[in-house]
N, C-alpha and C positions, 0 to 999 in steps of 0.2 A: 391148303396143306398143313399150316400151322393150326387155323381154326380146326380143321378134323379132327388132329390130334387134342389137341385142349377142350374140343367137347365130347371126349371121351370120359374127361377127369371129371367125378363129380365136385359139382357147387359146392359141398360142405369143404370139399378136401383144398380146393382154392383159395376159399376163404380163411384157413389158416395159413397162409403164407403171408406174410406182414408185407413184403417186399415186393416185384415183381413188376419187371420193366420191357420194352424191347428194345436192342441195343440193336443199331442198324453194322452195317457193315463199315471196315473205317478205311475211307479211301486211300488210296496211294498217298497224293500228296499230304495227306494229314500225318502221314506214316515216318514221309519224310524230313518233316518239319521240327524245328526245335520241341522240347515240349513246353508249353504254360502250365500257369497253375501254380497251387503249390508244393511247396517242394517233400516228400515223403514225413520228413521229422516234422514238420508244421502239422501235416495232418497226424502222425501219430501222438503228436502233443496235447492238440485238442480233444482227441478222442480219450486217451490218458484223464485231460481232465474233467472231460463227461460225463467218464465214469467215475470218477470221484467222485463228482455233484453229487450220483445217482446211490453211491455208498453212503454218502453223509446223509440221502433225504429218504433213506429208508433204514436207518440206524435204528427208529425208534420201532419198528412194523418189527424188525427183527430181536429188539427185545423180549417182544408178545411171542415171540415164533416159541420162545423157552415155554410158552403154554400149551404145545400142542400145533401151532400152525408151522406153516412152510418157511426158510427165510427167502429174504425177497434180496436178489442183488442187480437186477437193472430192468427197467420198463418192462422188458417183454414181460417179466415174468410179474407186472400186476394184476390182481384179482380185481374184476367188476370195480369193489367200493372201494379198493386203492387206484382203479383208475379215474373215478366221481372224485376222489379225495385230490388229488396230485396232477390232476389233466383237466382242472377247473379253467374254463375259456370263454371270454367274453359274449354279449349278443351275438356281434356281429360274425364271430366267427360259429357262434353256434347256427347262423343264418345260414351262412358257406355251407357249413357240414350237413344241414337238414337239405338244403338243396341239393349238393351232392349224390345224400342218400337215396333222393327222390328221382333223381333225373338218371342215378346209374344204376335206379335195384338194389341198392346194399345190404347186404344183410348185417344182423346187430352185430354180431362176432366182425364182420368187416369196421365197423363204427367202431369198437374197439379198439380194435390194429389202428386205424387213422389216428385216434388220439393218443395209443402208443410211440407211435412213429413219427406222429408231432412234437410229443414232448422229450423223445431223442434229437430231434432236430434242432429245438429250444438250447436244449441240454446242449449239442453241440455248437452252438451260437455263444453260450455262457451266459443266455438270459433265464428270469424264471419262470417269465409267463408264457404262455403260449399265443402266436399272435394268427391271422389271416393267413399271413406268409408261409409260418411252419403248417396248418392246415390244409392249404392250398398244397405245399409241395409233398403232404404224406399223400393226401386224395391220387395225386402225379404217381403216386408209385402202385396206383393198382390199377396197372395195366391190362392185365386180363379180363377185369370185371369189366373196364370201359372199351376196348377192343372186341375182347372174343363174344361178352355176355348180352349185351346190349344189343 
């Protein structure tokens, strides 16, 4: 049923969505258990820190915005040139991303989305460089590419 619905959505439209994942229904026993994981305030602090990190990163870009370029405030707004500059990855990450691109038949747009999401995951962890863990997680967030198009 879902596959029929998703197949009606044009692939270029799906490519424009950064994160898409399947969420299974929560089992009753899990609903009744005491919640685990991070508290909302901890998550909020991590997000705010990541946002500050992004604002600092793009300050130089925003100075040149006065010369006619759009201002950039977060990773999602990066241009292809900025992706190349701020999402540098190791050869190991390159191999992982290339494998996913070939195996899943991902587009150039999906490639850029994966790098932007991986950059954000690294920012949330408070690390400067993107690792294979970040790339792997970002690839996992492309579930419509994996499930309904392959």
